[in-house]
N, C-alpha and C positions, 0 to 999 in steps of 0.2 A: 446216865443221861437224864436230865430233868425235863419232864413234859410240862407244857403250860397251855392254857386256853389260847386259841389263835383266833382273833376277831377281825383284825383289819384286812387280812387277805383270805378270810374263810371262803369267799366266793371263788377265789382262784383255786383253793384246795379242792372245792367241790368240782370245779371244771377239770382239774387234774384227774380225779377219779373217773369222771365220765369219759374223758378223751383218751385215757390209757388203753381202753378197749380198741381204740382206732389205730394204735401203734403198729406200723407195718414191720414185719420181720426183716424186710430188705433194707431198712435204714430209717424208719421212723416217719414215713410219709403217712398221709391220711387219705382215705377213700371217700370223697364227697359224692361220688356218683354223678351221672349225667354227662351228656355230650352237647356240642353245639357252640354257638357264639357266646362270647362273654356277656354277662348281664350285670356283674358287680364290679365295683372299683373301690379300692381302699388305698389311702395314703397316710403315712405316718412312720414313726420310728419302730424298729424291730424290738419287741419286748420278750421274745422267746424263740427257741429253736427246737425243731423236731416235729414237723417241718419248720415253717416260719410263721411267727405270730405277729400280726399287725392289727391294731384297732379292735381287739377282742375276737378276731377270727383266726383260726388255724388254717393256713393255706398249704396244700400239698404242692410242693415245688418240684416234684420229681420229673415232670414232663414240661415244665415251663421254659419259655425262652427268656433268658436272663441277660441283661445288658446294663452297663453303667450309663451315666447321664449323657455320655458322648456316643453311645451306641456300640461300645466295645463289648464283646461277649464275656460273660462271667459264668462260673459254675456255682451250684447251690452251696458248696462248702465255703464259698467266699462271702456269703451273706452272714453278717455277724451282728451281735446285739448292739443297738444304738444306731445302726445304719438307717437312713431314711429311705423308704421304698414307696413306689407306686405300683400297685398290683391290680392287673386286669384279670378277672376270674369268672368262672362259671357260677351258677347260682349258689348262694350261701345256704347250707343245710343245717338243720338242728335247731330246736326251740329250747333246749335245756343244756346245761354244761357249756362247753365251748363250741360255738358254731364252727363249721368247717366249710371249705370250698377248695376247688381245684384251680390253681393259678395257671393262667394261659401265658401272660407276659409279666415280667417283673423288671422294673427299671430302678436303679439306685439314683439318689439325688443328693449330691454334696452341696456345700455352700462355699467352701474355700479350699484352695491348695496353694501353699506358699510357706515361706520361712517364718519361724517364730521371731517376733521382735521382743517386746517387753514381757516380763512375767511378774505378776503381782500375787504372791502366795497368800498374803493376808486378805486380799480382795477377791481371791479365787478367779482371776482372769489372766488372760494372756492376749497378745495381739498377733495377728497374722495379716500381712499386707496392709498394716495400719488399722485393721478392724479389731474392735474389742470382742473377745470371745469369752463368754461366761461359763464356768464349770459348776455343775450342780450335783446333787446326790444321784442323778440319773445319767451322768456322763461316764461312758466307758472309754478306756484308753487302750492303745496298741499293747500287745503282750510284752513288748520290750520296754515299755514305759511303766515298770513296776513302781508304784507309788504315785502314779498320775502326774499331777502338776509338779511335784517335787523332783520327778525324774526328767522333766523336760528342760531344755536349755535353748537360749537364743541361737538362731541360725538353723536349727533343725527344720526340715521341710515336712509339713504335716498336711493331712487332709481332714477337714472339719465337716462333720455331719451335724445337722441341727436345724434350727429355725431362727429367722431374723425377728428380733423384737423391735418394732418400729417406735415404740414409746421410749425405750432406753437407748436406742441406736446401738444395739449390740447383738451378736449372734449367741444364742443359747445352745451350747454344744450337747449333742447326745452321744457322739463318738469322735475320738481324735486318733487318727492312724498315722504312722510314719510313712512318708513318701520320698525317701532320699534320692531316688533316681527319676523323679517326675520330669518329663520332657518339657512341660510347660506349667505355668501357674493358672489358677482359675479363681474367678470371683462371681458369685451370683448375688446381685444387690440391686438396690433401687437406683434407677437412672435419675440424676438430679439436674443434669444439663447436657445439651447436645449442640455443638457448633459445626454445622456442615461445611462452612467455608474454611474453618481451621482444621477440619477433620479430627475433632476431639470430642470425647465423652467424659463425663464426670460420674463416677460410681463409687460410693463409699468414701468420698473425699479424694479418690485417686484420679489424676488426669491421665486419660488414655487416648492414644492416637490410633485412629482407624485408617490412616492414609494408605496402608497397603491392602485394604480390602475393597473390592469393587462395590460400587453403590448398589448393584443388583444383588449382591450377597448380604447386604445389611437388612435387618428387619426394620419395620416401622419403629422409630425411636420416639417414645412418648415419655417425657419426664413424669416421674411418679410410679412408673411401672418397673417390674423386675426385668433385668437383662442378665444373661450369662455370657461372660467374656473370658476367653482363653488368652493368656498373656505370655509374651516372651519372658524368660526368666531374669533378664537384665534390663532395667530401665535406662533411658537416656536422660540423664539429669533427673528431673522429677516427673518425667513423662514415661508411662508404660506403653509398650507396643502391643496392640491387639492382633492376635492371630485369627480369631473368629469372634463374631458377635451374634448372639442368638436370643430369642425371647427367653425370659427367665421362668416362664410358666408354660408348660405344654397344654394345648387346648384339651378340654375335657370331651370325651366321646359321650354320646347320649346313653345313659345307664339308669335303669330303674332302682338300683341299689348302690348308693354312694356313701362311703364312710371316711371321714377325714379328721385327723387330729392335727392341729397347727396353731399358729399365732395370728391374731388379727393384724393384718398389715396395712389396712386402710379402713376407716370407719365413718359412716354417715349416721347410723343409728344402730340400736340393738337388733334391728330386723334387716338392715342393709349394710353389708360390710364385705371386705375381701379377706380371705383366709390364706395366708402364705401366697398371695397373688391370685387366688381363685375367687370368682364372684359368688357371693352367697345371698340368696333372697330368703330371709327367715320370717316373712310376713305371715306365713301360715304355720309357723313352728310352735311346738311346746318348749318351755324352758324349765325343765326340772331343776329345782334349786334357785330359780329366779333369773332375771335378765340383767340385774344391776351390774354384774361382773363382766358383761359382754362389752368390753371397751378396747381401745387401741392397745395392742401388745398382749392382750390376754390369751392364754392357751385354752382353747375350747375344742370340743368334739362335736362334729356336725354329722347327722345322718339325714339322708334325703335322696333325691333323684336329680340327675343332670339332664339338661336339654339346652341346646344352643349356647353351650359354654357357660351356663349358669346352674348352680346347685340350688334347687328349691328344697329348703331344709324342712324336715318334719320334726326334728329335735335338735336343740342346741344345749350342750352341757358345759358349764365352766369347770375346767379341771384344775386350775390354779397352777402356780409355779411348781416345778419339780422338787419333790422331797423324797426322802427314803420311804415315808409312810404311803405316798401315793404313786410310787414307782417300783412295784414288784416285778421281777423277771421270772420266766418259766422255761424249764428245759426238760425235754423228754428224750429218752434213749437208754442205751445200755451203758453200764459202768465199764469204763475202759482202764481205769487205774484206781487203786484203793490203798490208803495208808491208815490203818486202824490206830496207830500210835498218834499221829498228827491229827487224826480224824478229818481227813480230806479224801475226796474222790474226784474223778474226772468223768464228765459226761459232755458229749458234743464238743470236746476240746476245751471245755470250761472247768476250771478247778472249783470245787464246791467244799466249803468248810462247814462241817456239821458238829463242831465242838460245843456250840452254844445250845440253848434250849430249842429243840426241834420237835415238831409234832409229826409222828409217824402214823401212817395208815396202811392197812393191808400187810403189815409186817412190823418188825422192830429193828433196832440198830444192829442186832445180831444177824439179820438177814441180808445185810449189805454184802455183796460179793461181785467180783468181776464177772461181767456178762449178764447180771440181773438188770432187767428193764425197770426203770423208775421214772418218776416225774418229780422235779424239784421246783419249789417256789421260794424265792429269796430276794435279797437286796444286794447291791454292789458292795463288795468289801472295801475296806479303807485303802487297800493297795490298788484299787480301780481296775483290776483285771480278773478278779474272781468273785465268787458269790458266797454270802453268808446265808445258809439255808434256814428257812422258817418252817417249811413243810416238806416231807419226803413221802411220796406214795409209791407203793409197789404195784 
């Protein structure tokens, strides 16, 4: 095994070493300490497991209430890389390595559920409910879709996690999961038109009838804002039937510590914009790396505090479009399977390939064994369901 200097994810390797000491023997949770009401909120894609990593924080999910976007209960083992979460938590602890916190509530947030239409392998896109979905180096696929986009086919019903890019009018996928028995379809998108007399909405180019929904059950419909619509699975002609219509962005509770990664969905200036539907006031923020990239559709990380449904940002960082270089993933836990010939192992249900150049710390390749607790940092493999390791720490 050839070792090589590891630069681009050295910070993640250091955090691995620091946070390994926090690994709980009962299943990889972290103990952030403290009790009381939530003070922190984080929203963004899952970039690690053991417990769950979102926006640079490792959240202990062992006692959290976990639900999907419709309030249906989930278990912690249903939280997977690339899913988009909103985590309400106790205070974030730790000033070095990876900060930790205890999650109180976790809610998943998808963008689409529906059948695949067109697939463009060359362009790395597919369509779902007529919406363009872009695949990037940070897009995970369902374990049955080995090969990612190459394994998908028209007609498969999928669930898309990701974020809407208002500049290109497409969804940038972070995870695509199979949903063959979905009882209904869903779209979270920008409302472009509403006709109360005709009982129709227009979302993502879809004409949707809300005639079966009582007016009292409809939210205030404001063009330009996100809505979440649950749809019957069969349209009538070109009109889809809405089963439920809800706001597309849940109001923010007041929190002194808010961390959000998302795409700018509406823009007035670099200091006044909305991030995935959430209002951001960055008039008092610092802009490490500059503010020139804070434009419509840009992927940015915002840190600040929320009050009256507005985030007052203290920092805004432009992250850029997803690439392998800026999208490392991190997994902590015990090795549950090991193939020394193929040089693969399994941790947290994720297959890890360690046949390429890997930087080991706290041990060597010879120390890999079933039951050993390790932390892996790596990138999504070409098959879109496993990881190519870059660092492994014991």
